[in-house]
C-alpha positions in Angstrom: 12.0 -7.5 -14.6 13.5 -10.7 -15.9 15.7 -10.4 -19.0 15.1 -11.9 -22.4 11.9 -13.7 -23.4 9.8 -13.3 -20.2 10.2 -9.5 -20.5 8.8 -9.6 -24.1 5.9 -11.8 -23.1 5.0 -9.5 -20.2 5.2 -6.3 -22.2 3.2 -7.8 -25.1 0.5 -8.9 -22.7 0.2 -5.4 -21.2 0.1 -3.8 -24.6 -2.6 -6.3 -25.6 -4.7 -5.3 -22.6 -4.2 -1.6 -23.3 -5.3 -2.0 -26.9 -8.5 -3.9 -25.8 -9.2 -1.1 -23.3 -9.2 1.4 -26.2 -11.7 -0.7 -28.0 -13.9 -1.1 -24.9 -14.0 2.7 -24.5 -15.5 2.9 -28.0 -17.1 -0.5 -28.6 -18.8 0.5 -31.9 -15.9 2.3 -33.5 -13.6 0.8 -36.1 -9.9 1.7 -35.5 -6.6 1.1 -37.2 -3.3 0.6 -35.4 -2.2 4.2 -35.9 -5.4 5.5 -34.2 -4.9 3.2 -31.3 -1.2 4.2 -31.0 -2.2 7.8 -30.9 -4.8 7.1 -28.2 -2.1 5.4 -26.1 0.5 8.0 -26.9 2.9 5.5 -28.6 5.2 6.8 -31.3 7.8 4.1 -31.4 7.6 2.4 -34.9 8.7 -1.0 -33.5 5.9 -0.9 -30.9 3.4 0.1 -33.6 4.4 -2.9 -35.7 3.9 -5.1 -32.7 0.4 -3.5 -32.2 -0.7 -4.5 -35.7 0.4 -8.1 -35.1 -1.6 -8.1 -31.9 -4.7 -6.8 -33.7 -4.4 -9.7 -36.2 -3.9 -12.2 -33.4 -7.0 -10.9 -31.5 -9.0 -11.1 -34.7 -8.0 -14.8 -35.2 -9.0 -15.5 -31.5 -12.4 -14.0 -32.1 -12.2 -10.9 -29.9 -12.0 -8.5 -32.8 -13.2 -8.4 -36.4 -11.6 -6.7 -39.4 -14.4 -4.6 -40.8 -12.2 -3.3 -43.7 -8.5 -3.7 -44.5 -6.5 -2.6 -41.5 -9.6 -1.4 -39.5 -10.8 -3.4 -36.5 -13.8 -3.5 -34.2 -14.9 -5.3 -31.1 -16.9 -8.5 -31.8 -20.2 -9.0 -30.1 -20.3 -11.7 -27.4 -22.8 -13.1 -25.0 -23.0 -11.6 -21.5 -20.4 -12.9 -19.1 -20.9 -13.8 -15.4 -18.1 -12.3 -13.3 -17.1 -12.0 -9.7 -15.4 -9.0 -8.2 -15.2 -6.5 -5.4 -17.7 -3.6 -5.5 -16.8 -0.1 -4.5 -19.9 2.1 -4.0 -19.7 5.8 -4.0 -21.7 8.1 -1.7 -24.3 8.7 -4.4 -24.9 5.0 -4.9 -22.9 4.2 -8.1 -21.0 1.0 -8.1 -17.7 0.1 -9.6 -16.7 -3.6 -9.6 -13.1 -4.6 -9.7 -12.6 -8.0 -11.4 -9.2 -9.9 -11.5 -7.8 -9.8 -15.1 -9.9 -6.8 -16.2 -8.0 -3.5 -16.1 -10.9 -1.1 -15.9 -13.6 -1.3 -13.2 -17.1 -2.2 -14.4 -19.7 0.4 -13.6 -23.1 -0.3 -12.1 -25.5 2.6 -12.4 -26.8 4.6 -9.4 -29.5 2.8 -7.5 -28.8 -0.6 -9.2 -26.3 -2.0 -6.6 -29.1 -4.1 -5.0 -28.2 -5.7 -1.7 -24.5 -5.0 -2.0 -22.5 -2.8 0.4 -19.1 -1.3 -0.2 -16.3 -3.8 -0.4 -18.6 -6.9 -0.8 -17.7 -9.7 -3.2 -20.5 -9.7 -5.8 -21.5 -11.6 -8.9 -22.5 -9.6 -12.0 -23.5 -10.2 -15.6 -21.8 -8.0 -18.1 -21.3 -7.7 -21.9 -18.5 -5.2 -22.5 -19.0 -5.3 -26.2 -22.7 -4.5 -26.3 -23.8 -1.2 -27.9 -24.6 0.2 -24.5 -22.5 -2.0 -22.0 -24.3 -2.3 -18.7 -23.5 -4.5 -15.7 -26.2 -6.1 -13.6 -25.7 -7.2 -10.1 -26.9 -10.7 -9.6 -26.1 -11.5 -6.0 -23.8 -10.8 -3.0 -21.3 -13.7 -2.8 -19.7 -12.6 0.5 -20.0 -9.6 2.8 -16.7 -7.7 3.3 -17.5 -7.4 7.0 -19.8 -8.8 9.7 -19.7 -5.8 12.0 -20.6 -2.1 11.1 -19.7 0.9 13.3 -21.8 4.0 13.6 -24.3 6.2 15.6 -27.8 5.4 16.8 -30.4 8.0 16.0 -34.1 8.1 16.7 -36.5 8.5 13.9 -40.2 8.2 13.4 -41.3 4.7 14.0 -38.0 3.5 15.6 -34.3 3.8 15.6 -31.8 4.1 12.9 -28.1 3.3 12.7 -26.0 5.8 10.7 -22.7 4.1 9.5 -19.5 6.0 10.2 -18.1 4.7 6.9 -19.2 7.3 4.3 -19.1 4.6 1.6 -21.9 2.6 3.3 -24.6 4.3 1.3 -27.6 3.3 3.3 -28.8 3.6 6.9 -29.9 0.5 8.9 -33.2 0.1 10.8 -32.8 -1.1 14.4 -36.0 -2.5 16.1 -36.4 -1.4 19.7 -35.9 -5.0 20.9 -32.5 -5.2 19.2 -31.1 -2.0 20.8 -29.1 -3.9 23.5 -29.5 -1.0 25.9 -27.9 1.5 23.4 -28.9 5.1 23.8 -29.6 7.6 21.1 -26.3 9.4 20.1 -24.0 6.6 21.2 -21.5 4.9 18.9 -22.2 1.2 18.5 -21.4 -2.0 16.6 -24.2 -3.6 14.7 -24.8 -6.7 12.6 -27.3 -7.1 9.8 -30.2 -9.4 10.8 -32.2 -9.2 7.5 -32.1 -7.5 4.2 -34.2 -8.9 1.4 -35.5 -5.8 -0.5 -33.0 -3.2 -1.8 -35.9 -0.7 -1.7 -36.0 -1.0 2.1 -33.3 -0.4 4.8 -31.4 -3.4 6.2 -32.6 -4.5 9.6 -29.8 -4.7 12.2 -29.1 -5.4 15.8 -26.7 -3.7 18.2 -24.0 -6.2 19.4 -21.9 -3.8 21.4 -22.1 -0.3 22.7 -18.8 1.6 22.3 -19.7 4.8 24.1 -19.8 8.5 23.5 -18.6 9.7 20.1 -15.4 11.8 20.0 -13.8 10.1 23.0 -10.4 8.8 22.1 -10.9 5.2 23.4 -14.3 5.0 21.7 -13.0 6.2 18.4 -10.0 3.9 18.4 -12.1 0.9 19.3 -14.5 1.9 16.5 -11.7 1.8 14.0 -10.6 -1.6 15.3 -14.2 -2.9 14.9 -14.7 -1.2 11.6 -11.8 -3.0 10.0 -12.3 -6.3 11.9 -8.9 -6.1 13.5 -7.8 -8.6 16.2 -7.8 -7.3 19.8 -6.0 -10.0 21.7 -4.3 -13.3 21.3 -6.2 -16.6 22.0 -5.1 -18.3 25.2 -3.6 -21.3 23.4 -1.4 -18.9 21.4 -0.2 -17.1 24.5 0.3 -20.4 26.3 2.5 -21.8 23.5 4.6 -18.6 23.4 5.2 -18.7 27.1 6.5 -22.3 26.9 9.2 -21.5 24.4 12.5 -21.7 26.2 14.7 -18.6 26.1 18.0 -20.4 26.5 20.0 -21.2 23.4 21.6 -24.7 23.7 25.0 -25.6 22.4 23.6 -27.9 19.7 21.7 -25.0 18.1 24.8 -22.8 18.2 26.9 -25.5 16.6 24.5 -25.4 13.5 25.1 -21.7 13.0 27.7 -19.2 11.9 29.0 -17.5 15.1 29.0 -13.7 14.7 29.1 -12.8 18.4 32.6 -11.5 18.3 31.9 -9.0 15.5 30.8 -5.4 16.0 27.0 -5.3 15.7 24.3 -2.8 16.5 20.7 -1.9 15.7 19.3 1.5 14.5 15.5 1.9 15.0 12.9 4.5 15.9 13.2 6.0 19.4 9.9 4.3 20.5 10.5 0.9 18.9 10.1 -2.2 21.2 10.9 -4.9 18.6 14.2 -4.8 16.9 14.1 -7.3 14.0 17.3 -6.2 12.1 20.9 -5.5 13.0 24.1 -4.6 11.1 27.5 -6.1 11.8 30.7 -4.5 10.5 34.3 -5.6 10.1 37.2 -4.6 7.9 38.8 -7.7 6.2 42.5 -8.3 5.7 42.2 -7.4 2.0 40.8 -4.0 2.9 37.2 -4.8 1.9 34.4 -4.4 4.4 32.1 -7.3 5.5 28.6 -6.1 6.3 26.2 -8.5 7.9 22.5 -7.9 7.7 21.0 -9.9 10.6 17.3 -10.6 10.8 15.5 -12.2 13.8 15.0 -15.9 13.2 11.3 -16.0 13.9 10.8 -19.3 12.1 13.1 -21.0 14.6 10.6 -20.2 17.4 7.4 -20.4 15.4 7.0 -24.0 14.2 4.6 -25.1 11.5 1.3 -26.6 12.7 1.3 -24.7 16.0 -1.4 -22.4 17.2 1.2 -19.6 17.2 1.9 -20.2 13.5 -1.8 -20.3 12.5 -2.4 -17.0 14.3 0.5 -15.3 12.7 -0.6 -16.5 9.3 -4.2 -15.2 9.9 -2.9 -11.8 11.0 -0.2 -11.7 8.4 1.0 -8.3 9.5 1.4 -6.0 12.5 -0.9 -2.9 12.4 0.3 0.5 13.5 -2.5 2.8 14.7 -1.7 6.2 16.0 -1.8 5.2 19.6 -1.1 1.5 19.6 0.4 -1.5 17.8 -1.6 -4.6 17.0 1.2 -7.1 16.7 1.4 -10.2 14.5 3.3 -12.1 17.2 2.7 -12.2 21.0 4.8 -10.0 23.1 7.1 -12.8 24.3 8.3 -13.3 20.7 8.1 -9.8 19.3 9.7 -7.9 22.3 11.8 -10.6 24.0 12.8 -13.9 22.2 13.1 -12.5 18.7 13.9 -8.8 19.4 17.6 -8.2 18.8 18.2 -6.4 22.1 21.7 -5.2 23.0 24.0 -7.5 25.1 21.8 -10.5 24.5 22.7 -13.5 22.3 20.1 -13.8 19.5 19.3 -16.3 16.7 19.2 -14.8 13.3 18.9 -15.4 9.6 21.7 -13.4 7.9 22.8 -12.1 4.6 26.5 -11.3 4.7 28.3 -9.3 2.0 31.9 -8.5 1.3 31.9 -5.0 -0.3 34.7 -2.9 -1.8 34.9 0.9 -1.4 32.4 1.3 -4.3 29.9 -0.9 -2.5 30.3 -3.6 -5.2 29.7 -7.1 -3.9 32.8 -9.4 -3.9 31.3 -12.3 -2.0 28.0 -13.2 -0.3 26.7 -15.7 2.2 23.2 -16.6 3.4 22.3 -18.7 6.4 21.5 -19.0 10.1 23.7 -17.2 12.6 24.0 -16.3 16.3 24.8 -12.6 17.1 25.4 -10.4 20.1 24.4 -6.7 19.6 26.8 -4.2 21.2 24.6 -1.1 21.0 21.1 0.1 20.3 20.9 3.4 18.4 17.9 5.5 17.6 17.7 7.1 14.2 18.4 10.5 15.8 21.5 9.2 17.5 22.8 7.7 14.4 22.0 10.8 12.4 24.1 12.9 14.8 27.0 10.6 14.4 26.7 10.8 10.6 26.7 14.6 10.7 29.4 15.1 13.4 31.6 12.0 13.0 31.6 11.7 16.8 30.1 9.1 19.1 30.0 5.3 19.8 31.0 3.3 16.7 31.3 6.5 14.7 34.0 5.1 12.4 31.7 2.1 11.5 28.5 4.2 11.1 30.1 6.9 9.0 31.6 4.2 6.7 28.3 2.3 6.5 26.6 5.6 5.5 29.2 6.1 2.7 28.6 2.5 1.4 24.8 3.0 1.7 25.0 6.2 -0.4 27.0 4.3 -3.1 24.3 1.6 -3.2 21.6 4.2 -3.4 23.4 6.0 -6.3 23.8 2.8 -8.2 20.1 1.9 -7.6 19.0 5.3 -9.1 21.5 4.9 -11.9 19.8 1.6 -12.8 16.4 3.4 -13.0 15.0 3.3 -9.5 12.4 5.9 -8.5 12.7 8.1 -5.5 9.3 8.0 -3.7 10.4 9.0 -0.3 7.2 10.4 1.3 6.6 12.4 4.5 4.8 10.7 7.4 2.4 12.3 9.8 3.1 11.6 13.5 1.1 12.8 16.6 2.1 13.8 20.1 -0.6 12.4 22.4 -1.4 13.3 26.0 -2.1 10.6 28.7 -5.7 10.3 27.5 -4.6 9.7 23.9 -5.7 13.2 22.7 -3.7 14.8 19.9 -1.8 17.8 21.4 0.8 18.2 18.7 1.6 17.0 15.2 4.8 16.7 13.3 6.1 15.4 9.9 8.6 12.6 10.0 11.1 12.9 7.2 13.7 10.4 5.9 17.2 11.3 6.9 20.6 9.7 6.1 20.3 7.3 9.1 17.0 6.1 7.8 18.3 5.7 4.3 21.4 3.8 5.6 19.2 1.1 7.1 16.9 1.2 4.1 19.7 0.5 1.6 21.1 -2.5 3.4 17.6 -4.0 3.9 17.0 -3.5 0.2 20.3 -5.2 -0.6 19.4 -8.2 1.5 15.9 -8.5 0.1 17.2 -8.2 -3.5 20.1 -10.7 -3.1 18.1 -13.3 -1.3 15.4 -13.2 -4.0 18.1 -13.4 -6.7 19.9 -16.3 -5.0 16.7 -18.3 -5.0 15.1 -17.0 -8.2 18.0 -17.1 -10.7 17.8 -20.4 -12.6 20.9 -22.4 -12.6 22.0 -25.1 -15.2 19.5 -28.0 -15.4 17.2 -26.1 -12.9 13.5 -26.0 -13.5 13.0 -23.1 -11.1 12.2 -23.0 -7.4 9.0 -21.6 -5.9 9.6 -18.5 -3.8 7.8 -15.4 -2.4 8.5 -12.3 -4.4 7.5 -8.7 -3.9 6.7 -7.5 -7.4 5.9 -4.1 -8.8 4.6 -4.0 -12.4 5.2 -1.2 -15.0 2.7 1.7 -15.2 -0.3 1.0 -17.4 -0.1 3.1 -20.6 -3.6 4.6 -20.1 -2.7 5.7 -16.5 0.5 7.2 -17.8 -1.6 9.2 -20.3 -3.9 10.3 -17.5 -0.8 11.4 -15.4 0.5 13.4 -18.4 -2.8 15.2 -18.7 -3.0 15.8 -15.0 0.5 17.4 -14.7 0.0 19.4 -17.9 -2.6 21.5 -15.9 0.1 22.1 -13.3 2.4 23.4 -15.9 4.5 20.3 -16.5 4.9 18.6 -19.9 5.7 14.9 -19.9 7.2 13.5 -23.1 5.3 10.7 -24.9 6.6 7.5 -23.4 7.3 4.1 -24.6 8.1 1.1 -22.3 11.8 1.9 -22.3 11.7 5.5 -21.2 8.8 5.6 -18.7 11.2 5.5 -15.8 13.2 8.5 -17.1 10.0 10.5 -17.7 8.7 9.9 -14.2 12.0 10.7 -12.6 12.4 13.9 -14.6 8.9 14.9 -13.6 9.5 14.3 -9.9 12.9 16.1 -10.1 11.3 19.1 -11.8 8.6 19.4 -9.2 11.0 19.1 -6.2 10.9 22.2 -4.0 7.7 23.5 -5.5 4.3 23.8 -3.7 2.9 21.0 -5.8 5.9 18.6 -5.1 3.9 16.2 -2.9 0.9 16.3 -5.3 3.0 15.4 -8.3 4.7 12.6 -6.4 1.4 11.3 -5.1 -0.2 11.3 -8.5 2.9 9.6 -10.0 2.6 6.9 -7.4 -1.1 6.4 -8.2 -0.3 6.1 -11.9 1.8 3.0 -11.1 0.8 -0.5 -10.3 0.6 -1.6 -6.6 3.3 -3.7 -5.2 2.1 -7.3 -4.5 3.2 -10.7 -3.1 3.3 -13.5 -5.6 5.2 -16.6 -6.6 5.4 -15.3 -10.2 8.4 -13.0 -10.5 8.3 -10.1 -12.9 10.7 -7.9 -11.0 10.2 -4.6 -9.0 9.7 -1.7 -11.4 9.9 1.1 -8.8 13.2 -0.2 -7.3 14.6 -1.3 -10.7 15.3 -4.8 -9.3 15.0 -7.9 -11.4 14.5 -10.0 -8.2 13.0 -8.7 -4.9 11.4 -10.2 -1.8 10.6 -9.3 1.7 13.1 -10.9 4.0 14.0 -8.3 6.7 10.9 -7.9 8.9 9.6 -11.3 10.1 8.5 -10.0 13.5 5.8 -7.9 11.7 5.3 -9.5 8.3 4.3 -13.1 7.6 5.7 -13.2 4.0 9.2 -12.6 5.5 8.7 -15.7 7.6 7.8 -17.7 4.5 10.9 -16.3 2.7 13.1 -17.5 5.6 11.6 -21.0 5.6 12.0 -21.4 1.9 15.6 -20.1 1.9 16.6 -22.6 4.5 14.7 -25.4 2.7 16.7 -24.7 -0.5 20.0 -24.2 1.4 19.3 -27.8 2.8 19.0 -29.1 -0.8 15.2 -29.3 -0.8 13.1 -29.6 -3.9 10.8 -26.9 -5.1 7.6 -26.6 -3.0 4.0 -26.5 -4.3 3.5 -23.1 -6.1 -0.3 -23.0 -5.8 -0.2 -23.3 -2.0 2.2 -20.4 -1.7 0.3 -18.3 -4.2 -2.8 -18.6 -1.9 -0.7 -17.5 1.1 0.6 -14.5 -1.0 -2.9 -13.4 -1.8 -4.0 -13.7 1.9 -1.0 -11.7 3.0 -1.8 -9.0 0.4 -5.4 -8.7 1.6 -4.3 -8.4 5.2 -1.7 -5.8 4.2 -4.4 -3.7 2.5 -6.7 -4.0 5.5 -3.8 -2.8 7.8 -3.0 0.2 5.5 -6.7 1.3 5.4 -7.0 1.0 9.2 -3.8 3.0 9.7 -4.9 5.7 7.4 -8.3 5.9 9.2 -6.6 6.3 12.6 -4.3 9.1 11.2 -7.3 10.8 9.5 -9.3 10.7 12.8 -6.4 12.3 14.7 -6.0 15.0 12.0 -9.7 15.9 12.3 -9.6 15.8 16.1 -6.6 18.1 16.1 -8.0 20.6 13.5 -11.4 20.8 15.3 -9.5 22.4 18.1 -8.6 25.2 15.7 -12.1 26.0 14.4 -11.9 29.6 13.1 -8.1 29.3 12.6 -6.5 30.4 9.4 -3.9 28.1 7.7 -2.0 28.0 4.4 -2.5 24.9 2.3 -2.4 23.6 -1.3 -5.2 22.3 -3.4 -4.8 18.5 -3.4 -7.9 17.5 -5.3 -10.7 19.0 -7.4 -14.3 17.7 -7.9 -17.6 18.9 -9.1 -18.6 20.0 -5.6 -15.4 21.8 -4.6 -11.8 21.3 -3.9 -9.7 19.6 -1.2 -7.0 21.6 0.5 -4.1 20.0 2.4 -2.8 22.1 5.3 1.0 22.0 5.1 1.8 21.8 8.9 -0.5 18.8 9.6 -1.3 17.4 6.1 -5.0 17.6 7.2 -7.2 17.5 4.2 -10.5 19.4 4.1 -13.2 20.4 1.6 -13.8 23.9 0.3 -17.3 23.7 -1.1 -17.9 25.3 -4.5 -21.0 26.8 -3.1 -19.0 28.7 -0.5 -16.8 30.5 -3.0 -17.6 34.2 -3.1 -17.7 36.9 -5.7 -18.6 34.9 -8.8 -20.4 31.8 -10.1 -18.0 28.9 -10.1 -18.1 25.7 -12.1 -16.0 22.6 -12.5 -14.2 22.1 -15.8 -13.5 18.4 -16.1 -11.4 18.7 -19.3 -8.9 21.1 -17.7 -9.4 19.7 -14.2 -10.0 23.1 -12.6 -12.7 25.2 -11.0 -13.2 28.6 -12.6 -15.4 31.7 -12.2 -17.7 32.3 -15.1 -17.5 36.2 -15.0 -14.1 37.1 -13.5 -12.4 34.0 -14.9 -10.6 33.2 -11.7 -9.3 29.7 -11.7 -8.3 27.2 -9.0 -5.8 24.5 -10.0 -4.2 21.5 -8.4 -1.1 22.6 -6.4 -2.3 26.2 -6.0 -1.4 27.8 -2.6 -4.5 29.1 -0.8 -5.4 30.4 2.7 -8.3 28.6 4.4 -10.3 29.0 7.6 -11.4 25.9 9.5 -15.2 25.9 9.6 -15.8 22.5 11.4 -15.9 18.8 10.6 -17.4 15.5 11.3 -15.4 13.3 13.7 -17.5 10.3 12.8 -17.0 10.5 9.0 -13.4 11.8 9.6 -14.0 14.8 7.4 -13.1 18.6 7.6 -14.9 21.6 6.2 -12.8 24.6 5.1 -13.6 28.1 3.8 -11.4 30.0 1.3 -10.0 33.2 2.8 -9.8 35.7 0.0 
């Protein structure tokens, strides 16, 4: 977060939104600033004074009216017409997310019209009416063109049952639009006509995928469901093949030559593209020079080319459980740009002189040429850290020491530790899951992470910090906003039922409260649940040209600079850095803001597809264990049962409330538990339970469990 005035403006704006949210929850109620402060859990007297000033300001601007001295109420306004993305639940209720409005706008069950989940819609809405109700006016744009699911026969024809549980309606497929599909097959369809929300959409089969449950069929279904690219266009491949591999003397002369300095990469054992390397040398003054070298993708991918346009459209590589869908063609990602050992490579580098406390004495940014001496896997580097033996052991052990100092300083500044476990699968030659394991962060992973964070932070700071007579320069930032006060209150209520008490927080001590909560839960059965819910209480990280800092990392400036082979924003950061190093003027902010939004949309799509592929493999793996008994923890509670996450595989399944034996059970939304009415047995989030695998639905990617008493 920037220091001084910008910080005050940002916090005041968030406080204003939080105050208005309280009024929107009770639109007819008159409230004073003390009541609002209590609702938001704010006790700080200075913040309460600021709240009263905001109430007066909002009254002057016409959003509130002062009904009596010190008491305020929402002012009635005409209905607004808004655009937003609709999320439709399984029972047909809609929730529309609108930019600039904190809380989703609800559309009652059955009133979502011709909209499908994820569509961009237009609604009319009066938030200050006595009974605020949104009305869906039209679908502005469909989220997707293709839908994936199963063909079934019904009276009078064929029906398409979507695999996506959030597509709340089935499609009718006329016989002449079946395209040789057979009943029970998984297919891709497109909507032909839908004019009446009381009737089913009419669709046509555009592709037959095959038999449900087969690995290749299900993976192609996920690719189609999320509209992922399957191959590069011929002109893109042709362009990449024509790029010369040789590095000429003229290019080398423009760069800082790092080829004589010890350099190596540390990556996953199955990595094919190595986009970052570290160099190490001890200087005459006893300090250590650490170079963070990143593949210079922008050198090979010129603006205006088919290659550039394709990379922008994709914006990110996508990592499904059995394959990578790369942002760049293989010639660039695995050959020209990959920092392979014993090959001269062009890089963009951030080079730091560090003392023994990992304090920066000098820094340099620019283009380089390197020669990597060795490729390490994380496992090899970890063994060197633990034993002190092996190739370049002196360098790696010292880098680990410096990385730990950087990490300690980051946490001291208020950074949050959100290291999470990642599910990985062992697949046979047909792609079937034959094993599952949890990937954990070790010192070798953290070593690389800390130096990448350092480069990202210092590049952003170098560009973003205003200098004398400087009006500011447009740049790509990775920002992370502070938690919303209402979400923090919800988190506090949630963890209270797990036995944790969070102190009432103001803006200044939110970090300390979350860190204390995570630390207290460490090593307990509910550790992952607490961490997950804390993450959900926070804002999502975003790309933007408007810097507000990175809350979770406690960085005032932060960007993505270190992964240009797999992320387009990093390529933009490289181009902008070189532009400013060359003395260029600030570029058009609006153009880059649009590119940021596109990159963020593609990042979200990739994350959803990756989660879907993991979920599919978890279901596939657990269905081989029907009847098996496993230990798990309760990871979610609803009115129809609770979700249990099995520890060994992190496979989440539902225990239906109807299946619970020995009592009549009900959901208590106030305490967020399920309890028995007679024997008073209670089920809480984080409880350890034993479950039996009953079955599941590979199409919906869901599992059904039964509680073992």
